[in-house]
C-alpha positions as CSV (number, residue, x, y, z in Angstrom):
1,M,0.1,0.0,-0.2
2,K,2.8,2.4,0.8
3,R,4.5,1.6,-2.5
4,L,1.2,2.2,-4.3
5,L,0.1,5.3,-2.7
6,S,3.7,6.9,-3.1
7,I,3.7,6.0,-6.9
8,I,0.0,7.1,-7.8
9,L,0.1,10.3,-6.0
10,I,3.2,11.7,-7.1
11,L,4.1,13.4,-10.6
12,T,4.1,9.9,-12.5
13,V,0.4,10.2,-12.7
14,T,0.9,12.9,-15.0
15,I,2.9,10.5,-17.5
16,S,0.3,8.0,-16.6
17,M,-2.8,9.9,-17.8
18,V,-1.0,11.0,-20.8
19,S,-0.5,7.1,-21.8
20,C,-3.8,6.6,-21.1
21,F,-4.8,9.5,-23.7
22,N,-2.1,9.1,-26.2
23,S,-2.3,5.2,-26.9
24,G,-4.8,5.2,-29.3
25,K,-8.1,6.7,-30.0
26,K,-10.9,4.7,-30.6
27,Q,-13.9,6.4,-31.6
28,D,-15.3,10.2,-31.0
29,G,-18.2,11.3,-29.5
30,K,-20.0,14.7,-29.9
31,K,-23.4,16.2,-28.6
32,D,-25.4,17.0,-31.7
33,K,-26.6,20.5,-32.3
34,Q,-29.9,19.9,-30.8
35,E,-28.6,18.5,-27.7
36,E,-26.5,21.8,-27.0
37,K,-28.1,23.5,-23.9
38,E,-27.0,27.2,-22.8
39,L,-23.8,27.0,-20.9
40,E,-24.7,25.6,-17.5
41,L,-23.6,27.9,-14.4
42,S,-25.8,27.3,-11.8
43,T,-24.2,27.6,-8.2
44,D,-26.5,24.7,-7.0
45,P,-25.1,21.6,-6.5
46,P,-26.1,19.2,-9.8
47,K,-28.1,16.6,-9.3
48,P,-26.9,12.9,-9.7
49,L,-27.9,11.3,-12.9
50,V,-29.9,8.1,-13.4
51,F,-29.3,5.7,-16.4
52,D,-30.8,2.4,-17.4
53,E,-28.6,-0.7,-16.4
54,G,-25.9,-1.3,-18.5
55,T,-25.5,2.3,-20.1
56,D,-21.8,2.7,-21.1
57,M,-19.6,5.3,-19.7
58,K,-19.3,7.3,-22.9
59,T,-23.0,7.7,-22.9
60,K,-22.7,9.2,-19.1
61,L,-20.1,11.4,-19.5
62,L,-22.0,13.1,-22.7
63,A,-24.9,13.4,-20.6
64,L,-22.7,15.8,-18.3
65,D,-23.3,20.0,-18.5
66,N,-21.5,21.9,-21.0
67,V,-19.8,18.7,-22.5
68,I,-18.5,19.4,-26.0
69,S,-16.9,16.2,-26.5
70,V,-15.8,13.0,-25.4
71,E,-13.1,10.9,-27.0
72,E,-12.3,6.8,-25.8
73,H,-8.9,5.8,-25.7
74,E,-7.5,2.3,-24.9
75,G,-5.8,2.3,-22.0
76,T,-3.0,0.3,-20.9
77,Y,-5.1,-2.5,-19.3
78,D,-8.3,-4.2,-20.3
79,E,-9.8,-3.1,-17.1
80,T,-9.2,0.6,-17.4
81,E,-11.5,2.6,-19.5
82,S,-9.9,5.7,-20.8
83,Y,-11.4,8.9,-22.0
84,M,-10.8,12.5,-23.0
85,I,-13.5,15.1,-22.1
86,V,-13.7,18.6,-23.6
87,F,-15.8,20.9,-21.2
88,E,-16.9,24.4,-22.5
89,R,-16.0,26.9,-19.6
90,P,-16.3,30.8,-19.1
91,L,-13.5,32.5,-19.2
92,D,-15.3,34.8,-16.4
93,P,-17.3,32.1,-14.2
94,E,-19.4,35.5,-13.4
95,D,-20.0,36.6,-16.4
96,P,-20.4,34.3,-19.5
97,S,-20.7,37.2,-22.0
98,K,-16.8,37.8,-22.0
99,G,-16.4,34.6,-23.9
100,T,-15.7,30.5,-23.3
101,F,-12.9,28.3,-23.8
102,E,-12.7,24.7,-24.2
103,L,-11.3,22.6,-20.6
104,H,-9.5,19.1,-21.6
105,V,-9.9,16.8,-18.6
106,G,-8.7,13.2,-19.0
107,F,-10.4,10.1,-17.0
108,C,-9.4,6.8,-16.4
109,Y,-12.3,4.8,-15.2
110,T,-12.5,1.8,-13.0
111,G,-15.7,2.0,-11.0
112,D,-18.6,3.8,-10.3
113,D,-17.9,3.3,-6.3
114,T,-14.1,3.3,-6.5
115,P,-12.0,6.5,-4.9
116,N,-11.6,9.0,-6.9
117,V,-8.1,11.0,-7.3
118,F,-8.1,14.3,-8.9
119,Y,-4.7,15.1,-10.1
120,C,-3.9,19.0,-10.7
121,T,-0.2,19.3,-12.5
122,G,-0.8,23.2,-12.8
123,Y,-0.2,23.1,-16.6
124,G,-1.1,21.2,-19.8
125,W,-0.4,18.0,-21.3
126,H,3.1,17.1,-22.3
127,V,4.9,18.3,-20.0
128,M,8.7,16.4,-19.7
129,P,6.8,13.3,-20.0
130,E,10.8,11.6,-20.2
131,R,10.8,12.0,-16.6
132,F,8.0,9.5,-15.4
133,T,7.3,6.3,-16.5
134,P,4.5,6.0,-19.5
135,S,2.3,3.3,-17.9
136,C,-1.3,3.2,-16.4
137,G,-0.4,0.1,-14.8
138,T,0.4,1.5,-11.6
139,I,-3.4,3.1,-11.2
140,S,-5.2,0.4,-13.4
141,G,-8.3,-1.3,-11.3
142,K,-7.7,0.8,-8.0
143,Y,-9.0,4.5,-8.6
144,N,-10.7,6.6,-10.9
145,Y,-8.4,9.4,-12.0
146,I,-9.6,12.7,-13.2
147,M,-7.0,15.0,-14.5
148,P,-7.9,18.1,-16.1
149,E,-5.6,20.8,-18.0
150,Y,-5.1,23.9,-16.2
151,R,-6.9,26.9,-17.7
152,Y,-4.4,29.0,-20.3
153,Y,-2.4,25.8,-20.8
154,G,-2.2,23.2,-23.7
155,F,-5.3,22.8,-25.3
156,S,-7.0,24.6,-22.7
157,A,-6.4,27.7,-24.0
158,P,-8.6,30.8,-25.2
159,D,-8.8,31.6,-29.0
160,G,-7.1,35.1,-29.3
161,L,-4.4,34.5,-26.6
162,D,-1.0,36.1,-27.3
163,N,1.7,35.6,-24.9
164,S,3.3,39.1,-25.9
165,K,0.2,41.1,-25.1
166,P,-1.9,41.9,-22.1
167,E,-5.4,41.3,-23.3
168,L,-7.1,38.0,-21.8
169,W,-4.5,37.6,-18.9
170,E,-7.2,39.2,-16.5
171,Y,-9.1,35.8,-16.5
172,L,-6.1,33.6,-15.4
173,T,-6.4,33.6,-11.7
174,S,-6.7,31.1,-9.0
175,E,-10.2,31.7,-8.3
176,N,-11.2,31.1,-11.6
177,A,-9.1,27.6,-11.9
178,A,-10.6,26.4,-9.1
179,A,-14.0,27.2,-10.4
180,D,-13.3,25.3,-13.5
181,F,-12.3,22.1,-11.3
182,H,-15.0,22.6,-8.7
183,F,-17.5,22.5,-11.7
184,V,-15.5,19.3,-13.5
185,I,-15.9,17.5,-9.9
186,G,-19.3,18.3,-9.5
187,Q,-20.2,17.0,-12.8
188,F,-18.1,13.7,-12.0
189,K,-19.8,13.4,-8.7
190,R,-23.1,13.0,-10.5
191,I,-22.0,9.9,-12.1
192,L,-19.5,8.6,-9.5
193,T,-20.1,7.9,-5.8
194,G,-16.7,7.3,-4.1
195,K,-14.6,9.3,-1.9
196,W,-12.6,11.9,-3.1
197,C,-8.5,13.2,-2.9
198,F,-8.0,16.4,-4.6
199,T,-3.8,16.6,-5.2
200,G,-1.1,17.9,-7.1
201,G,2.6,18.2,-7.3
202,S,4.4,21.9,-7.9
203,K,2.6,24.2,-8.8
204,G,-0.5,21.7,-9.0
205,G,0.4,21.4,-5.4
206,V,0.1,25.0,-4.5
207,A,-3.3,24.7,-6.5
208,T,-4.3,21.6,-4.4
209,L,-4.2,24.1,-1.6
210,L,-6.2,27.0,-3.0
211,Q,-8.5,24.7,-4.1
212,S,-9.4,23.7,-0.3
213,M,-9.6,27.4,0.3
214,Y,-12.1,28.2,-2.4
215,Y,-14.1,25.0,-2.5
216,P,-13.5,22.9,0.9
217,D,-16.3,20.4,0.0
218,D,-14.7,19.3,-3.0
219,A,-12.7,16.6,-1.9
220,D,-12.4,14.3,1.3
221,I,-9.0,15.2,1.7
222,Y,-6.1,17.3,0.1
223,Y,-2.7,16.1,-0.7
224,A,-0.3,18.7,-2.0
225,I,3.1,17.6,-2.9
226,S,6.3,19.4,-3.2
227,A,4.5,22.9,-3.2
228,P,6.2,26.1,-2.9
229,V,4.5,28.7,-1.3
230,M,5.4,32.5,-1.6
231,Y,3.6,35.3,0.2
232,S,5.1,38.1,-1.8
233,N,6.8,39.2,-5.1
234,D,10.6,39.0,-4.8
235,Y,9.9,36.4,-2.1
236,P,13.4,36.1,-0.2
237,G,14.9,32.5,0.8
238,L,15.4,30.1,-2.0
239,F,19.3,31.2,-2.9
240,E,19.7,31.4,1.0
241,Y,18.5,27.7,1.1
242,M,20.8,26.9,-1.9
243,Y,24.1,28.3,-0.5
244,E,23.7,27.8,3.1
245,S,21.2,24.5,3.9
246,I,20.7,22.2,1.3
247,G,22.1,18.8,1.5
248,D,23.1,19.2,5.3
249,D,20.5,16.3,6.0
250,I,22.1,13.9,3.0
251,Y,25.7,14.2,2.9
252,G,26.2,15.7,6.4
253,P,27.0,19.4,7.0
254,E,30.7,19.5,6.0
255,E,30.7,17.5,3.0
256,A,27.2,19.6,1.9
257,A,29.2,22.8,2.5
258,R,31.8,21.6,0.4
259,I,29.5,21.0,-2.4
260,R,27.5,24.3,-2.1
261,D,31.1,25.9,-2.1
262,L,31.8,24.0,-5.5
263,V,28.8,24.9,-7.0
264,L,29.5,28.7,-6.1
265,Q,32.6,28.4,-7.6
266,F,31.3,26.8,-10.7
267,Q,29.5,30.0,-11.1
268,V,31.9,32.4,-10.3
269,E,34.5,31.0,-12.7
270,A,31.6,31.0,-15.5
271,I,31.1,34.8,-14.6
272,K,34.8,35.5,-14.3
273,H,35.4,34.3,-18.1
274,S,32.1,36.0,-19.0
275,D,34.4,37.5,-22.2
276,V,34.9,33.8,-23.6
277,L,32.0,32.0,-22.5
278,E,29.2,34.4,-22.6
279,E,29.5,34.7,-26.7
280,R,29.9,31.0,-27.2
281,Y,26.7,30.4,-24.8
282,L,24.7,33.1,-26.7
283,E,25.5,31.5,-30.2
284,K,23.8,27.9,-29.3
285,V,21.3,29.7,-27.9
286,K,20.6,31.6,-31.0
287,D,20.5,28.4,-33.0
288,Y,18.2,26.9,-30.3
289,L,15.4,29.8,-30.4
290,G,15.7,31.2,-33.5
291,D,16.2,34.9,-34.6
292,D,12.5,35.9,-33.7
293,L,12.7,34.5,-29.9
294,Y,16.3,35.6,-29.6
295,D,15.6,39.1,-30.4
296,E,13.3,39.0,-27.4
297,I,16.0,38.8,-24.8
298,E,17.0,42.6,-25.2
299,D,19.5,42.6,-22.5
300,K,22.0,39.8,-23.3
301,D,24.4,40.8,-20.4
302,M,21.9,40.1,-18.0
303,F,20.5,36.9,-19.5
304,W,23.7,35.3,-19.4
305,D,24.2,36.1,-15.8
306,I,21.0,34.8,-14.9
307,E,21.6,31.5,-16.7
308,V,24.7,31.3,-14.8
309,L,22.7,31.7,-11.6
310,M,20.4,29.4,-12.6
311,A,22.8,26.7,-13.6
312,G,23.6,26.5,-9.6
313,F,19.9,25.9,-9.1
314,G,20.0,23.1,-11.7
315,V,22.8,21.2,-10.4
316,W,20.8,20.9,-7.1
317,Q,17.3,20.1,-8.6
318,M,19.3,17.7,-11.1
319,E,20.8,16.1,-8.0
320,S,17.9,15.7,-5.9
321,G,15.7,14.6,-8.7
322,G,17.9,11.7,-10.4
323,L,17.4,13.1,-13.9
324,F,20.7,11.9,-15.1
325,R,22.3,8.7,-14.8
326,A,25.3,10.2,-13.7
327,S,25.4,12.1,-10.7
328,S,25.3,16.4,-11.4
329,I,27.6,17.1,-8.9
330,E,30.1,14.2,-10.1
331,Q,29.5,16.2,-13.3
332,L,30.7,19.5,-11.5
333,E,33.8,18.0,-9.7
334,G,35.1,16.4,-12.7
335,A,34.7,19.9,-14.7
336,M,36.0,21.9,-11.8
337,S,38.9,19.6,-11.5
338,E,40.2,20.0,-14.9
339,K,44.0,21.4,-15.2
340,D,43.6,22.7,-18.6
341,E,41.8,26.0,-18.3
342,E,40.6,25.7,-21.9
343,E,39.4,22.5,-21.3
344,R,37.7,23.4,-18.0
345,L,35.9,26.1,-19.4
346,D,34.5,24.0,-22.1
347,S,33.6,21.8,-19.7
348,I,32.0,24.8,-17.7
349,L,30.0,25.8,-20.5
350,S,28.4,22.5,-21.5
351,L,27.5,22.2,-17.7
352,I,25.7,25.2,-18.0
353,H,23.8,24.4,-20.9
354,A,22.7,21.1,-19.6
355,M,21.5,22.8,-15.9
356,D,20.3,26.0,-16.7
357,D,17.1,27.4,-17.4
358,D,15.7,26.3,-21.1
359,P,16.3,29.8,-22.8
360,K,13.0,29.7,-24.2
361,F,11.6,30.2,-20.8
362,F,12.8,33.8,-21.0
363,T,10.8,34.7,-24.3
364,T,6.9,34.6,-25.2
365,G,7.6,31.0,-26.8
366,S,7.3,29.4,-23.5
367,F,5.2,26.8,-22.2
368,Y,5.4,28.0,-18.9
369,Y,4.5,31.8,-19.6
370,P,0.9,31.7,-18.3
371,Y,2.6,30.3,-14.9
372,V,4.8,33.6,-14.8
373,I,1.7,35.8,-15.3
374,Q,0.4,34.2,-12.7
375,Q,3.3,34.3,-10.3
376,Q,3.5,38.0,-11.3
377,S,-0.3,38.7,-10.4
378,E,-1.0,36.5,-7.5
379,L,1.1,33.6,-6.4
380,G,4.2,35.2,-6.2
381,L,8.0,35.2,-7.6
382,F,11.0,34.2,-5.8
383,S,13.8,36.8,-5.6
384,M,16.7,36.4,-7.9
385,D,19.8,36.8,-5.7
386,F,23.3,37.4,-7.0
387,S,24.5,38.7,-3.6
388,Y,26.5,35.1,-2.5
389,I,28.3,35.2,-6.6
390,R,28.6,39.1,-6.0
391,E,30.4,38.6,-2.7
392,E,33.2,35.7,-3.5
393,L,34.2,37.7,-6.8
394,R,34.6,40.7,-4.5
395,K,37.1,38.1,-2.5
396,Q,38.8,37.5,-5.5
397,G,39.3,40.8,-7.0
398,E,36.9,40.2,-9.5
399,E,33.8,42.5,-8.2
400,D,33.2,44.2,-11.6
401,A,32.8,40.8,-13.6
402,L,29.2,40.6,-12.6
403,Y,27.0,42.5,-15.2
404,I,23.8,42.5,-12.7
405,T,23.9,45.2,-9.8
406,E,22.2,45.2,-6.9
407,E,20.0,47.6,-7.7
408,M,19.2,45.3,-10.8
409,E,17.6,42.5,-8.6
410,K,14.4,44.1,-8.1
411,E,11.7,42.5,-10.0
412,L,14.4,40.9,-11.9
413,Y,12.8,37.5,-12.5
414,A,9.7,39.0,-14.1
415,R,11.6,41.6,-16.0
416,S,13.4,39.3,-17.6
417,I,10.5,37.4,-18.9
418,L,7.6,39.7,-19.4
419,T,7.3,42.4,-21.5
420,P,7.1,46.1,-20.2
421,E,3.6,46.2,-21.5
422,Q,2.7,43.6,-19.3
423,M,5.0,44.7,-16.2
424,K,2.9,47.9,-16.4
425,T,-0.6,46.3,-16.3
426,M,-0.3,43.2,-14.1
427,K,0.4,44.2,-10.6
428,Y,0.9,41.6,-7.9
429,D,-2.4,41.4,-5.6
430,P,-1.1,39.9,-2.0
431,K,-4.7,38.9,-0.8
432,I,-4.9,35.7,-2.3
433,M,-1.8,34.3,-0.7
434,E,-2.6,36.1,2.7
435,D,-6.2,34.4,2.6
436,L,-4.3,31.1,2.0
437,K,-2.3,31.6,4.9
438,K,-5.0,32.5,7.2
439,H,-7.3,29.4,5.7
440,L,-4.7,26.9,6.5
441,E,-4.6,28.5,10.3
442,T,-8.3,27.9,10.2
443,T,-9.7,25.0,7.7
444,D,-11.6,21.9,9.3
445,R,-10.8,20.3,6.0
446,Q,-8.0,17.4,6.4
447,I,-4.6,18.7,4.3
448,I,-1.4,17.1,3.6
449,V,1.7,19.0,2.6
450,I,4.7,17.1,1.5
451,N,8.1,19.0,0.7
452,G,11.1,17.4,0.4
453,T,14.8,18.5,2.0
454,A,16.2,18.0,-1.1
455,D,14.3,20.2,-3.5
456,L,15.4,23.6,-3.4
457,W,11.6,24.7,-3.5
458,N,11.6,23.5,0.1
459,A,12.8,27.0,0.9
460,Y,9.0,27.8,0.5
461,T,7.4,25.2,2.4
462,P,4.6,26.8,4.4
463,E,4.9,26.9,8.3
464,Q,3.3,24.5,10.0
465,P,0.1,26.1,11.9
466,D,-1.7,25.5,15.2
467,N,-4.5,23.6,13.2
468,P,-4.9,19.8,13.9
469,N,-6.6,19.3,10.2
470,V,-3.2,20.5,8.1
471,H,-0.2,18.3,8.2
472,I,3.1,19.6,6.6
473,Y,6.1,17.3,6.3
474,E,9.6,18.3,5.1
475,I,10.9,14.9,4.2
476,P,14.9,13.8,4.3
477,G,16.1,13.6,1.1
478,M,13.3,13.6,-1.2
479,G,13.5,15.6,-4.5
480,H,10.9,17.9,-6.2
481,E,9.7,14.5,-7.9
482,G,7.9,14.1,-4.5
483,D,9.5,10.3,-4.3
484,G,10.8,8.4,-1.3
485,E,8.9,7.3,1.8
486,K,6.5,9.1,3.7
487,P,5.4,9.2,7.6
488,E,3.3,6.3,8.3
489,E,0.5,8.9,9.3
490,V,0.4,10.0,5.9
491,Y,-0.7,6.6,4.6
492,E,-3.1,6.2,7.4
493,M,-4.6,9.5,6.5
494,L,-4.8,8.5,2.6
495,R,-6.0,4.7,3.4
496,E,-9.2,6.5,5.0
497,V,-10.0,7.8,1.7
498,L,-8.5,5.9,-0.8
499,G,-8.7,2.3,1.1
């Protein structure tokens, strides 16, 4: 049971569902024109549907409100039925005249009365699937899985959305997304009678907490994994954790301090040799992005410094996540031990390419662009802190090597990605995250938060409130993928819902 819950309630669910929906479409289903109804916006709990005995699941799904189409897919195992359902949703749940979009929802079905796992990635389909095992085997025959795209991602983006423009983004809010999920859950409760667990990882973990705030009765338990909760823009702490704390419980304080210094010296070495490495790096970036996206990066020197900073971040995330067969720290040690300067710089540049943020992330071509929009407006952004690199350069007499000054660091993360027009129109509203903090202190809904000490985002683990219904754990050695054993009480709480 422990292993099963560990497998199914972490990010592996993402690709499990994708496998179900990509393994082969059997048939299409759309409501006939005469069956189409006005968009259902009632706030009353929807009534259960009654069907004749033997009615197939596809017919039941087509009977739900605001369904545009249902596609049946072949599951990995015969006992699992898999579907892609498209719902019509209003951009503004309070005013359907503002327009609608199509919300795509994946569904793996095993039984009417089995427990239901609603999994929110916070993103859309095909998010780095190479990280996870493409199989529905671990969930087949156990639970029903409902996994929606988050509004504005993948196939669930509204028509006319342009990453470079300010229009339409005002409807990308946590409250509107929660309304989407509430509607979907309410519809599935008309045909499924089992208990509900709402879960998600990373951004989806934060969405899980927000769902528990906006619609506490949607689920019997809320299970957030690797959830970074930031209570402001330029929220501090991420790089302090990276340079001062991470690794202590894995390697021991002395060895962890040595590795953290190794990462810092790797970054300093790259900055000291910017005159050699930056141009070579930018040449590869231009080849990768193409002229149009490359030209969006207006300040190339700033971009280079940011990528060096984030390459250090990548060393730890790669190490904790086990994404490379060879340890990223071992690769770093090999590069820094090269005696020949040219070979050492070649190795450092290769590591920056391997471990930095995808350069596309800093353009309007980024898949994650909606996330940055939402961070800027309500979820909060981490502070880019170059003070550790700057101080080490000063000690080595190279303080002028770093292009980014302390004054430039304010809102640097957002300014390096969003357009100037968007920065002017999208202002941070602290109320959402302040309300979430109060909610965790007072809710009577059962909530579990699982973050790992090997994950840099653990710097933003919410504090344990004085509330017996909220259980926050920092798992030693667990990375961002949510792997590893959990405390026994976590499994006990989940068993009460999932069996």
